[in-house]
N, C-alpha and C positions, 0 to 999 in steps of 0.2 A: 428339802435338800436331798433326802434319800431318793425321792422320785426323779429328780434331775440326774443323779448319779446312775440310777437304774436305766433311765432313758438313754444316757450316753453309752452305757455298756451295750444295750440292744442295738443302737444305731451303728456302733463300731463293728458289732458282729455281722450286721447286714452288709456293711461296706467291705469287710474283709472276706466274707464268705462263711461257709459252713465247714466245720472240722469233722472229719470222719476218721474213726479209729481203725488201726491195723487189725485185720482178721487172719491173714496168712502172709507168709514171706518165703523167699528162697534167694540166698546170696551165694554165689559161686566165685571163687578166686583162682587165678593162675599166676605162678611165679616162675621165672626162667633163669637158667644159668647161661653164661656166655658161651661155654663149650658146647659144641654140637655132638653130644653123646647120646647113648640110649636113654639116660636119665637126665635130659637137659631141661626138664621142667617138672613142676609139681602142681597139683591142683587140689582144691578142697572146698569146704563150706565154712560159713560163719553164721551163727544165729542172729536174728533180729530180736532185740530185747523189747522195743516198743516203737511206735510210729503212728503217723497220721498223714492224711492229705487234706488240704484246704481246697474246697470247691466254691466257685462263684459262677452262677448261671450255668451250672453243670460242667464247667471246665476246671481242671486242676490249675490252681494259681500259687500254691505253696504247700508246705508240709515239712516233715522231717522224719528221720528214722535213726534209731540208736542200735549200733552193732555191739553184741556181747563178745568182746575180743577173747574172753576166757574160753569161748566155745570153738575157737578156730581149730579146724580139723583137716588134715591131709587125707583125701579119699583115694589117692592113687597108690597108696601103700597100705600094708597091713602088718599086724604083729609088732615085733620089736622095732622095725624101721619106721613104722608109722608113729609109734610112741616117742622115738628119738626126735623125729622131725617136729611133731606137735610140741614137745618140750622146748625145742630150739626156737620155734616161732614165738612161743609164749615168754621166753626169758629175755634178758637184756640185750641179746644179740639182735632181736627184731622188735616185737611189739611190747615187751615189758608189761605184761598184763596185770601183774600185781600192783603196779603203780598206776597204770592206765587201763582199767578193765573195760572201758567202752570207747567206741569211736562214733562220731555223729555226722550225719549229712543233713544240712538244712537247705531246702529248695528256696531259691531267691526269685526265680522266674521260670516260666514255661512258655516257649515260643513255638509257633508252627514251623514245620520243616518240610522241604520238598520231597524227601525220601518217602516212597509209598509204603514201605514196611515199617519204618520208624518215623512217624510223621510229626514228632515233636523233638525239641531240644530242651533238656532240663538243665538249668544253670543253678549252681549252688555252691555251698562252702562245706568242705570236708574237714573234720577235725580228727586228727590221729595223734596220740602222744602229746596232747596239749598244743599242737601246732595246727593252724587253720589256713587252708589255701583254697582258691576257687577250682572247682572240678565240674565240667559239663559232660553230658552224655546224650546220645540219641535214644529216644524211647517211643514205645507204642503205648497209647493210653486208650483203654476200652471201658465201656460201662454196659452191664447187663444184669437184670434182676436186682437192682439196687447195689451191686458190687462194682466198685471202680478198681481197675487193675492198671498199674504202671509197670511196664516191663522194658528194661534197657536192652540195647544191643551190647555186645562186649565193648568195654571202654577201659582206658588206662589212667593210672595216676602215678606220678613220680615219687617213689618211696623216700628218696633222699630229702624231699621238701618237708617231710614229716619226721625226720630223724629216725627212720626205720632203716638202720644201717648196721650191717654186721660189724661188730666192734673190732675185729681184726681186719685191717686195711687190705692185707694180702687176700683174705677170703672174700671181702666185700666186692672187689673188682671182678670176681668171678660170677657175681649175681647181677642180672640186668636191673636197671633202675625202675623200669616200668613194671607195675603189677596190674594185671587185668582183672576186672570185675564184671559180673553180670548180675543184675538185681531185678527181682520181681516182687512187688508188694501189692496186696489187695486190701481194700478198706470197705467198710459198710456203715 
């Protein structure tokens, strides 16, 4: 019985591919205000806590990565203003990181794309604040010296679908619903 179970595990691993663990990552975000003023946007970074890509016959067919939302950081500001915005992003007005410390993206499929710079479309499910919605993005996937890198073009998700909403309705209407991301992960 143990041999049959072991054989089933090995066969399923071959059918689904080889899992490669995250070796490096870079996630950049942009948020926008409705008003066209000097400070009409903010941008920053968020750390990747863990992740992997699943390869089958050398092609990416799946994977996931977990964002450490407690690390969200505005990089366009410094000092007191940076601290205030970081606190604001982490509290209940937006990401509520004490209750929801991570966000997750699970790749459900990867398809060829006609764009020469970003030759794949990555389809998946993004989970933020306990809410899951489909999010797709164009990506460039490369392999060199045993390292596979998936790098997205800038893409958007609608923060309202994840209940990432300023608790003051008057203030929330001044913030655009779309948040842009750019993701780069490498595995080995």
